[in-house]
C-alpha positions as CSV (number, residue, x, y, z in Angstrom):
1,H,4.4,20.0,15.8
2,V,7.4,18.9,13.8
3,Q,10.4,17.8,15.8
4,L,13.7,16.7,14.4
5,V,16.4,15.7,16.8
6,E,19.9,15.0,15.5
7,S,22.4,12.9,17.3
8,G,25.8,11.2,16.8
9,G,28.0,14.2,16.4
10,G,31.3,14.7,18.1
11,S,35.0,14.8,17.5
12,V,36.4,12.4,14.9
13,Q,39.8,11.8,13.5
14,A,40.4,12.5,9.8
15,G,40.0,9.4,7.8
16,G,37.4,8.0,10.1
17,S,33.7,7.6,9.7
18,L,30.6,8.9,11.5
19,T,27.0,8.1,11.5
20,L,24.4,10.7,12.4
21,S,20.8,9.9,13.3
22,C,17.8,12.1,13.2
23,T,14.7,11.1,15.1
24,A,11.5,12.6,13.6
25,S,8.1,13.2,15.1
26,G,5.0,15.4,14.6
27,F,4.5,14.5,10.9
28,T,4.1,11.6,8.6
29,F,7.8,10.7,8.3
30,S,7.2,7.7,6.0
31,T,5.8,9.9,3.2
32,T,8.2,12.9,3.6
33,T,11.3,13.6,1.6
34,M,14.1,14.3,4.1
35,Y,17.3,16.4,3.8
36,W,20.7,16.6,5.3
37,H,22.3,20.1,5.4
38,R,25.7,21.2,6.7
39,R,26.9,24.6,7.8
40,R,30.7,24.9,7.9
41,P,32.7,27.3,10.0
42,G,32.5,30.7,8.3
43,G,28.8,30.2,7.6
44,G,28.9,28.3,4.4
45,H,25.7,26.2,3.9
46,E,25.6,23.0,1.9
47,L,22.6,20.8,1.0
48,L,24.3,17.4,1.3
49,G,21.5,15.3,-0.1
50,N,18.0,14.0,0.3
51,I,16.1,10.8,0.4
52,D,12.6,10.4,-0.7
53,H,9.9,8.2,0.9
54,N,11.0,5.2,-1.2
55,G,14.6,5.5,-0.2
56,V,15.8,7.1,-3.4
57,V,18.8,9.2,-2.6
58,A,20.2,12.3,-4.3
59,V,23.5,13.9,-3.4
60,Y,24.1,17.6,-4.1
61,T,27.5,18.4,-2.6
62,P,30.3,17.1,-4.8
63,S,32.8,17.0,-2.0
64,V,30.9,14.2,-0.2
65,E,30.0,12.2,-3.3
66,G,31.3,8.7,-2.9
67,R,31.7,9.1,0.8
68,I,28.1,9.7,1.9
69,T,25.2,7.3,2.6
70,I,21.8,8.5,3.4
71,A,19.2,6.1,4.7
72,R,15.9,6.0,6.5
73,D,13.9,3.6,8.7
74,N,10.3,4.5,8.2
75,A,9.2,2.1,10.9
76,K,11.2,3.9,13.5
77,N,11.0,7.5,12.0
78,I,14.7,7.8,11.9
79,L,16.9,9.3,9.2
80,Y,20.6,8.4,9.0
81,L,23.7,9.9,7.5
82,Q,27.0,8.1,7.2
83,L,30.1,9.9,6.1
84,N,33.3,8.0,5.4
85,S,36.9,9.1,4.8
86,L,36.4,12.2,6.9
87,K,38.3,15.3,6.1
88,T,38.9,18.4,8.2
89,E,36.7,20.3,5.8
90,D,33.8,18.1,6.9
91,T,33.8,20.0,10.2
92,G,30.5,21.8,10.8
93,M,27.0,21.6,12.1
94,Y,24.9,18.9,10.5
95,Y,21.1,19.3,10.3
96,C,18.3,17.1,9.2
97,A,15.3,18.7,7.7
98,T,12.0,18.5,5.9
99,Y,11.4,20.9,3.1
100,R,10.3,23.5,5.7
101,E,11.6,22.5,9.1
102,W,15.2,22.0,10.4
103,G,16.4,20.3,13.5
104,Q,18.8,22.0,16.0
105,G,21.8,20.3,14.5
106,T,24.7,18.3,15.8
107,Q,28.3,19.4,15.7
108,V,31.0,17.4,14.0
109,T,34.6,18.2,14.4
110,V,37.2,16.4,12.3
111,S,40.8,16.8,13.3
């Protein structure tokens, strides 16, 4: 079955950077478009962006454009998200996902 396990969250100072990882299993990662989502306090959901199997990235949330990098390692079945110049409004739960399945998420708190 599909498993997506995020890691790398925690408390970060504003202005800093974070890198999240998502280890995938149970499906053919190398041919699957992968997504990063975020849920902010208060319940707001944002699709941050996605990366296709060739590594082509699309960013959908204007507030992270220019600050976000999405990458993947198809040999290791790992998806990455790097977010720079962190702001307090980046606080939230970050999830990696396929089109249908989400991981459990990792909490990021920016203060």
